[in-house]
Kinemage of the C-alpha trace (Angstrom):
@kinemage 1
@onewidth
@group {chain A} dominant
@subgroup {mainchain}
@vectorlist {calphas} color= white
{ca met a 1} P 22.851 5.378 8.595
{ca ser a 2} L 20.872 8.356 6.937
{ca asp a 3} L 18.969 10.602 9.095
{ca thr a 4} L 15.617 10.421 7.324
{ca ser a 5} L 13.595 11.285 10.457
{ca gln a 6} L 10.469 13.348 9.948
{ca thr a 7} L 8.184 14.829 12.287
{ca pro a 8} L 4.935 12.859 12.209
{ca asn a 9} L 1.867 14.727 11.446
{ca glu a 10} L -0.510 14.839 14.424
{ca gly a 11} L -4.004 13.750 13.671
{ca leu a 12} L -5.698 12.466 10.621
{ca ser a 13} L -4.770 13.404 7.131
{ca glu a 14} L -7.340 15.738 5.426
{ca asn a 15} L -8.503 13.091 3.060
{ca thr a 16} L -8.862 10.629 5.709
{ca ala a 17} L -10.837 13.001 8.040
{ca cys a 18} L -13.186 13.983 4.999
{ca gly a 19} L -13.773 10.359 4.163
{ca leu a 20} L -14.481 9.411 7.848
{ca ala a 21} L -16.883 12.148 8.106
{ca tyr a 22} L -19.263 9.974 5.988
{ca ile a 23} L -19.002 6.928 8.300
{ca thr a 24} L -22.141 7.571 10.337
{ca ile a 25} L -23.101 10.977 11.645
{ca ile a 26} L -21.025 10.786 14.861
{ca pro a 27} L -17.625 11.458 13.246
{ca ala a 28} L -19.062 14.245 11.232
{ca ile a 29} L -20.223 15.931 14.445
{ca ile a 30} L -16.868 15.276 16.006
{ca phe a 31} L -15.082 16.903 13.042
{ca leu a 32} L -17.257 20.068 13.450
{ca val a 33} L -16.438 20.379 17.143
{ca val a 34} L -12.798 19.206 17.630
{ca ala a 35} L -9.753 21.385 16.640
{ca pro a 36} L -7.990 21.207 14.213
{ca tyr a 37} L -10.582 19.606 12.145
{ca asn a 38} L -13.154 22.313 12.757
{ca thr a 39} L -11.010 24.963 11.183
{ca asn a 40} L -10.406 23.255 7.828
{ca pro a 41} L -13.320 24.219 5.371
{ca asn a 42} L -12.882 21.127 3.210
{ca ile a 43} L -13.448 18.741 6.264
{ca lys a 44} L -16.448 21.055 7.501
{ca phe a 45} L -18.076 20.914 4.103
{ca his a 46} L -17.788 16.909 4.071
{ca ala a 47} L -19.068 16.772 7.758
{ca trp a 48} L -22.003 19.183 6.909
{ca gln a 49} L -22.770 17.107 3.734
{ca ser a 50} L -22.835 13.953 5.691
{ca ile a 51} L -25.090 15.254 8.372
{ca phe a 52} L -27.559 16.484 5.691
{ca leu a 53} L -27.492 13.130 3.926
{ca gly a 54} L -28.206 11.504 7.291
{ca ile a 55} L -31.255 13.799 7.560
{ca gly a 56} L -32.379 12.687 4.146
{ca trp a 57} L -31.848 9.041 5.257
{ca phe a 58} L -33.999 9.681 8.472
{ca ala a 59} L -36.666 11.388 6.276
{ca cys a 60} L -36.921 8.213 4.235
{ca ser a 61} L -37.352 6.223 7.286
{ca val a 62} L -40.146 8.365 8.245
{ca val a 63} L -41.846 8.025 4.895
{ca met a 64} L -41.696 4.250 5.178
{ca ile a 65} L -44.156 4.326 7.807
{ca ile a 66} L -46.907 4.937 5.186
{ca pro a 67} L -48.062 1.609 3.688
{ca ile a 68} L -47.415 0.680 -0.084
{ca leu a 69} L -46.821 4.093 -1.586
{ca gly a 70} L -44.385 5.189 1.361
{ca trp a 71} L -42.529 1.887 1.004
{ca ile a 72} L -41.896 2.380 -2.683
{ca val a 73} L -40.895 5.919 -2.184
{ca gly a 74} L -38.666 5.058 0.978
{ca ile a 75} L -36.989 2.310 -0.881
{ca leu a 76} L -36.189 4.574 -3.907
{ca gly a 77} L -35.088 7.106 -1.450
{ca phe a 78} L -32.795 4.759 0.424
{ca leu a 79} L -31.202 3.499 -2.794
{ca thr a 80} L -30.682 6.993 -4.059
{ca ile a 81} L -29.009 8.259 -0.822
{ca phe a 82} L -26.898 5.190 -0.666
{ca val a 83} L -25.555 5.728 -4.032
{ca leu a 84} L -24.892 9.341 -3.377
{ca trp a 85} L -23.243 8.614 -0.074
{ca leu a 86} L -20.936 5.959 -1.692
{ca met a 87} L -19.911 8.504 -4.277
{ca cys a 88} L -19.115 10.955 -1.735
{ca val a 89} L -17.120 8.454 0.339
{ca ile a 90} L -15.073 7.531 -2.581
{ca lys a 91} L -14.416 11.124 -3.727
{ca ala a 92} L -13.664 12.348 -0.190
{ca phe a 93} L -11.024 9.592 0.333
{ca ser a 94} L -9.389 10.340 -2.974
{ca gly a 95} L -9.183 14.057 -1.998
{ca gly a 96} L -12.069 15.138 -4.334
{ca arg a 97} L -15.517 16.481 -3.559
{ca phe a 98} L -18.708 15.020 -4.916
{ca asn a 99} L -21.504 17.752 -4.798
{ca val a 100} L -24.823 16.331 -4.020
{ca pro a 101} L -27.348 18.552 -6.013
{ca val a 102} L -29.336 20.319 -3.313
{ca ile a 103} L -27.207 19.399 -0.167
{ca ser a 104} L -23.847 20.590 -1.324
{ca gly a 105} L -24.962 24.136 -1.561
{ca ile a 106} L -26.262 24.224 1.887
{ca ala a 107} L -23.219 22.277 3.177
{ca ala a 108} L -20.802 24.818 1.412
{ca lys a 109} L -22.782 27.710 3.012
{ca gln a 110} L -22.492 26.164 6.505
{ca ala a 111} L -18.779 25.402 6.044
{ca gly a 112} L -17.953 28.787 4.471
{ca val a 113} L -16.581 27.662 1.132
{ca leu a 114} L -17.652 27.954 -2.438
{ca ala a 115} L -19.499 25.177 -3.817
């Protein structure tokens, strides 16, 4: 019998935490508050980018209040944000980073990393 005992890592892996940050805004906030995730700049970047995408989603909801033109703009906004969100989730779980054009610069600044 060989001794292959390894010390298990505590908590989530970095890729998993980055990907989970995009699953609603709640995990993103948790990762910004709870150690050791709040000390990892990559996880913080994904958490902030998720929060800003959530703000964009909320803004599209507000625009939908306006009849006809608001509905068109809101639906196009929802579709755009959904595609961006999906690309972010896929890249985050695979260990990469998808930079959303305007949001990633702000998220990088908040996380203290280079965009």
